[in-house]
N, C-alpha and C positions, 0 to 999 in steps of 0.2 A: 657677105656679109651676114644675111638668114642665119647663115650656121654659126656665124659668131656671137650673133645676140641669141641664138638660141643657149650656147653653151655658155654663156657667162648669167644668163636668167636660172638654169640650172644649178650652176656654182653657188648664186644666191639663196637658192631653196636647202641647198644642204645646209650652205651656214648658217642660215637661221636655223635650220633645225638642230644642228649643231648646237647650238646658242643658247637654242629653247631646251634642250636637253640636259646641256650643262645648268642651266639656271637650278630647272626644276631640282636637279641633283643636289646642289647646290644649299638647295630652297627645305631639301631631305635632309640635307646631311646638317644643318640649323636649326632644323627641328628634332633631330634626334638629337643632336648633341643639348639644347634644352633640354626637352625631355630626361635625361639622365644626369643633368647637371640638379635640375628638380628632384629628383629623384634621391641624388647624392645627399642634395641638401636635407628634405626628410626623412633620409636616412638618419642622419646625425641630429635632426631636431628629433624624432622619434624615441634615437639610443636615449638625447637629453631627456624626454618626455619617462622613457622608464628606470633612468635612473634617479630623477625627482625621486617618482614615486617608491622608489626604494629607500630614501631618505627620508621621507614620509613616517613611513613605516617603519621604519628605525628608531624616529624618534617616540614614536607609542610604547614600542619595547622598552628603551634606556633610559627613557626620563620621567614617565608617568609613575607617579605618586602613589599610584591606586595596586597595590600588590596583586589583582585580581585582574585591571588590565596588563599589569607587568608580564600576567602569563597569557596573553592574547595567542590564541591560535594553537598554544602544546594542545586543546582538544580535538583541533580542525572545526571547531563548531563552524558553523553556518553564516552566523555574524562578523566573524573574522575576514569578509572580503571588501576591498575599498578599489573605489573607482576615483580619479581625478582628471579636472578636465584643466590641461595645460597647454598656454602656448597654441593655442586652435586645436589639440590635437586631444587625445586622451592615454589617461595610464593608470593599469587594474593591476590588483595584485590580490590572490586570493589565498587562504590557508584552506579552506575546504575543498575536497576530491570534488564531487557533486560539480562544483562550480565551475571549477577547473575543468573538467571533462565538457562541462557546457560552453565555455570559452574555447575548448581544443589546446590549452596549456599545462604546463606541466603545476604543480598546486605545490606552499610554500610549508614549513614545517619550524616549529619553535620548539626546540629543548635546552633553552635556558635554565631553563632550573630543573633538568633530568641530571639522574647521578649514575646514567646507565644511556648504552647506542640507543635507537630507536630509529625506526624503518619511516625511512622519506619517499618523496615521488618515485623516486629509483631506486628499487628494494635490494637491488646490488650493492648501492652505496650509500649505508645507514649512517643520521646524522650524530655524531659523536655527542656525552654528554656535555651538557653546557653547552651547548652552541645552535644556531640556527640557521636552516637555508634560508635565504629568500628569494624569490626569482619575479621579476616587476615585466609587465610588458607594457611599451608605447606603442601606440597607434597615432599618424599625421598622414594626408594624403595618400590612403590608399597603400601607406608603408608603415610594416611594424618591426622593431626589434627588441629582442628580449635581452634582459640585463639579471645576472644573477649573480649573489655573493654567501658566503658562509663567515658569520661572526662564531666568534668564539669568548669566553668567561676562565679564563685562565685559573689555577688555584692561586692563591697571594705568595708572589714571586719570594719571598724575604724570609729567611730562620729566625731574624734579628732585624725588629725595625723599631726602630725609637726616634722619637718627636726631641729629647733633648741628648746631651752629649750620654756619651759609650767608652768607660772605663773597664780596661781589667787588668788586675793587677801582676799576673801570669796564671799560666797553666791553663790555657781558654783553649778551647775545642770549639768548631762553627764546622758540622756537615751537613750532609742531608742521607737518608737511609731507605732504601725501597721499602723495605719490609722493619714492620718490630724487632725489638729485640727480644730473644730469647732468653725466658727465667734467668734470671741471674748474670747473664753473659755481656761480655763488651763487644763491639763489632771489629772484627778486621782490617786492619789501615787499607786493604782494597776492597772494602764494603762503605768504606766512606766517601758517598759523590758529593758533588760543585754543591752549595749555599751558599748565599749572599746575604753580609752584613750591612746593614745600612744605618744615616744617622740623619737628621733633619736640622742637627743645630750647627751654629753661623760659627759658632765657639775656632779659635783658630786649635785649640783641641780636641775637636768634636768627636775626635773616633783615637781614642790612646789603647794600646795592645803593649801589654806586658811580655815579662822575660817569659819563652816557651810557647809560648801561645800560638794556632794552629786556625788558618780561616781556608777552608777550602776553595770558596768561591771568590766572589767582590769585595771589594770594601771602599765605601763609596760613600761620602758624605758631602752636605753643602761646605763645613768647615774646610779644617783641617785634617789631619790625617800626620798621628806617630805613632813610630814602632820602634821595638826593641831589635838589635840584632838579629836574637836570636828567632823573630818571628818569622814562620812559614805562610803566605799568602797567594791560595794557587790560582789565581783570578787577576783581575786589576786593579789595582789601587787610583781611584777614582774621585779626590778633593774638589772642593769648589764646583760641585755639581748641583743643576736643580734641587730642590725639594722633592721625592717621590709622597703618594697618594698614601697616607698613612690610616686607617679602617676606623673610626669617629664613632663609640655605641655610649650610651648613656646608661649608666647600669641603675638608675630607679624606673627605668622602663619595663625594667622586669619585675619589678614590685607583685608579689601576689595580690595584696591588700585594692592593687589594682588592675584586674587581670583585662586584657580587651576582648571582647566578646565582637568578631567579625560579621555576623548575623546582624546585631544590631547596632554596631559601631560606638557602642558604647565602655563605660569600662565599670567594673565589679568585682566586690572582694572574693576570691575564688569559694566554689563550695568547697569543704572539707578541708581547708588551709588547717596545716598543724603547727601548734603551736612552742619552740623549742625553747626551753628555759636559758636562765643568763649561764651557768656555768651545766656542763654537762660528762660525762665521763664514758669515753667508746659507746655514742651515741652511732645510730642507725637509720637513717633518712632515706624513704622512700616515698613518691607522693610531691607533694611542693611543702614546703614548711616554712618558716620566719619565727623571726627569732626578734621581739620589739625591743631594743636597745643592742648594747654588747656583749660576747658569746666567749665565751672562754671552755674549751675542747681541749679534755685529759686523753690518755690512752689511743687519740686517732681519730678519725670519722670517716665512715662507713658511707657509702652512698652507693644504693641501691633501685638504679633508675630513679633518683629523686634526687630535688632542687633544693636546696637551703639558700634563704634568702636572710642576711642580716645587715636590720637598720643599725648600722652603728662599726666599732671595730671588731676583729674577731683575732684572737689566736688558739690554734690549735698545734698542740704538744700529740708527737705519733703521727704524723702523715695523713696523706688522706689516703682511703682504698676503695676499689669500686669504681662504677660508672656514673657519673652526674653531672651536677653545674654549682659550683659555689657563689654566690651573688655576694660583693663587700662594700656596703656604703660605703666605707670609710679606710682604715690602715687594714692590713692582715697580714700576720706573724705566722710561720707555717714551720715546725721546726721540729726534729725526730726521723729517723728513717722511715722511712717508706721503702717495702719490701719492693722488688724485680719484679713484676705479674707485668705480662702482656696486655691482660684483660683490663688491666687498670686504666681508665680514661676518661680525663676532668677538664671540664673547665670553670677557669677562673676570672671571674670580672671582679676587678677593684676599683672604688671612684677616689685611691688616697696611695699610700707607701706599701709597698710590698717587699716581705723580706723572709724569703725561701732556707733555712742552714739544715743541709743535711750530715751523714756523716763519711760523704764519702760517696768519690763518682758511679764503683763498682758496688757499693750498695746502699742506696739511695736513688729513686727514682721519680719523676713526678711526666707523667705522659698526657699531653693536651693540648691547649687551647690558656694563653697565660697573656692575660689583658688587664691594662693596669694605669690610669692618669694622674701621678707621680712616682717621687723615686723608686727605684727597683735593683733589689740587692741578694743575691746566688751565690754560696757557698756548697762546695764541696757537695754535691749534687749532680744529678745528668738528669737533663730535660728534653721531652723530643716532643717534636710538635710547633709550635708557632709562641713565638715572645713577639708583642707587641706595648711600648712605650707610649706613652701617646698625652705628656706633658713638656712643655720646649725649655720650663727653666729648672725641670730635675733629672738628675744622674743615674742613669743605670751603669751599676757596679757587679761584674760578675769575676770573683776566683775560685782559681781550682773546680772549675764545672765546664761542664761538655753538654752543649747544645747542637740537638740531631735535627734539622727540618723533615720532617712526614707530616703533607698534605692529609691524609689518612687521620694521622692523630691530631694534628690542630683543627679536627669539624670534627665535633660532636653534632651524633645521630643517636637517637634514644629515643623508647617508646614509655609516657610516664603513665601510670594507669592510674585511671578516677580513681576519685574519693568519693567518700558515702558523706551525704551530706541527711544528717537527720531531720531536719526540719521539716524535710519534706516528704516524710513517711505520714503511714495516715492511720496508721495500729501504735497506738502512746497506751503499755500498759503501767499504772501506778502502781509501785510498789510499796507505798508505806500503809502499818497500820496491817499488814499481812502475819504478824506473830513470826517472823522469818526469823533464825538466828545471826545477834550478831547486828549490826549494822544497816540496813538495807538503803538506798534513797536515790532517788530519777527513776530513768523509766526505759523499757525496751520499745524498739524504733523498728518497725516495720513500716513495710509499702505492700498493700495489696491492690488492682485494679483488673478490671474484666478485660477481655479483650475485643467481645464484639458488645452489638446494641443489640441482642438479647438479654443481657444480662439482670438477675442473679442464674438468670439458669445453664448463661452459657460459659467458655474456659474463663478461668481466671488464670493472673502472672501474681505471686509472691518470692519478692524480693529478699535476702538472706543479709541483713547489713555486715553478720561479720565476714562471710565471706566472699559478696561483690556478686553471689548467683541469683539468678534468675529460675522459677519455677514454675512449671507451665500446671494448674490442675483442672477438674473439669468445671466443679461448677463450688458453691458460699462453705456447701459442709466438708469438702475435702481442701478449702483455704484453711477451714479451724482445724482442720487434721496435720496439714502442714505447717503450719505456724505452731501446735501444740508439740509438734516433732522436732522441728528446728530449736522452740522454746527448750523441752529436754533437754538436746545433748547427749545424753545417754539415758540408759534406763537406771541409773543412779545419780546425774546431776544433772545442773540447771545449767540456765541459758548465760552464757556469756553472750549480755547485749552493748548496745551503743548506749552509754551512759549522755545523763539530759546535757544538752547541748552539745556532747557529740565529745565529751571531755573525758570519758574515763568511758572504764569496764564496770559491770555489774554481773552479780549472782541471783538470781530469784529463785525461789521456791519450785518446785517442778507440778503443782496442784495447778498454779495461777490461775490457767483456762478452764478454769471452773464450768460445769456447763450453763449457770446461772447468769456468768460473766459476757458469756459468748453470745448469749438468745439478747440478752442486752446491746452489746456493741453491733451487733447482727444491723439495728436498723439505724447504725450511723455511717455504712460504709455501702449499705447496698444500693445509696445515689452516687455512688462515685463513676462519672462519666466514663465510658471506655476509652480503650488508646488502643492505638497499635500494637501486635505482640514484642515486647524487646523495649520498649517505651517508656524506662523506668524516668521518674524527677528525681530520686534520690541519689541514683548513680551516675558522676560525671563521665563523658566518654572519655577512652583513654584516646592520650594526645602525643602525639609527633613535637616530642621539640630537635632542633636544629641550631647549634651558634656553627658560623663559618667566617673566616678572618673575610672570606672573596669579599661575602654577601654582605660584613658594614661596609667595602665599598659603594658607592654607585655604579651601578652597571655603565652607564657612560664614564667614569672614570677607567672603570677597568676593562674594557671588550676591548678584542684584537680581531683586526681582517684576516680569514685565514685563505681567501679564497675569492676572486674578482673574474667572470668572463661576459662577454658582451658577443651578440651575434645577431 
């Protein structure tokens, strides 16, 4: 009896022990499961915070109207660091390598405005041009997640894009080329790549392609598409599509009388702006020029890194040669042959109708960007670059012409030489009453200034308005010698100086800088405040000038997502 009771007590103890162990095991398992569930939830929340951080910084890159902020992080500046408190956690992103090292995370790189690949956080994986690598980290409840993406702004994807109807009566070629045409040559059929044609017109005949037309890529319209049976289309025919984003630009934005100064945020007349006459024969334009009214050109227009603005309509006979930009507020008519030269590249923006008539696809070439806000007509010519027409009620008509898309030709980049502003010179030598042979009027304008506070004994600089060169001389006596040297030009000639108001050239006697003159003038220039070397006020800086149809679109409308990774 006692043995039975003992056995029962032992069993009871064992059962209690097993039950207790099982209870603790279940409790521990439940706690582990709860911790795991919390970590999973926190992990998802941390990823959401990282993604939200990416979205907030992406908005800054794409939607901010301030051009400087659009390039946020492009120099990896320390200020391009962001911390957000989101849903009880924290999101961070930085473009600064030093801050990234402190946070023990990769840094982001903005190369959206770059034309070449740049090094990023991983040296083995450069960031492509027109791209941005964004890396954000989200943390909550001790759990961290990281999200990475690569944004890309592609070149404008259409060889021809029109807001209004597009019509071709025949013999139209639309394609793309990897390289510019060699002088005087046509591309072989196998060299012609895919290029697209698009119209935003809602007309049933939004796109009409006549006999023997060839389009290597897609044909897309909001309205209908009508083609002759002889038409070849290499891509898809896509009527009834949604409208595409067509770049929008204002010609008057480029009026050089209202140049924008980003340093002050104000508009002002451009220094040294040249005035073009209403009628010209074979003019050459370098720097910035303006015709205040209608303009007629015979013999062709030569652009040598020049920008010409016409405040009216323009008629140009003989084509456009060289590299530069032409802005026409109203209508433009361009006739005559332009030689097939690969170094020609022109951006033309017109606020009205444009008509371009060549002498044949093999002999007439226009290379560059064409943008207008009226009707567009082209015949017997090859157009290489990008064509954009942006008026819904206007018709684009192209016959017996080839249009080859090439993003490098559609984007114009050049350096415009800075001009001379005679009003900023401080040596103005009156030429009247000198007894010179013939009629001599106006003044020669130089600029001199000391480059140290020890003036007039310290170094000086002399600016030659003819060559735009700055000479360094040791003292004021050397200023006199250098100005006289530049004034003489040669042992037998006189100075070719900047005319009154910068309007012309004059030649003055070689004896103008007499000792008596210089002695009197010394008193006028000895108190000129010193400046840093090369700090001329007469010479405007060389200016980089860019016109890119991709940049005419907002970044928000044009950006693409290339890569996405969360971990």
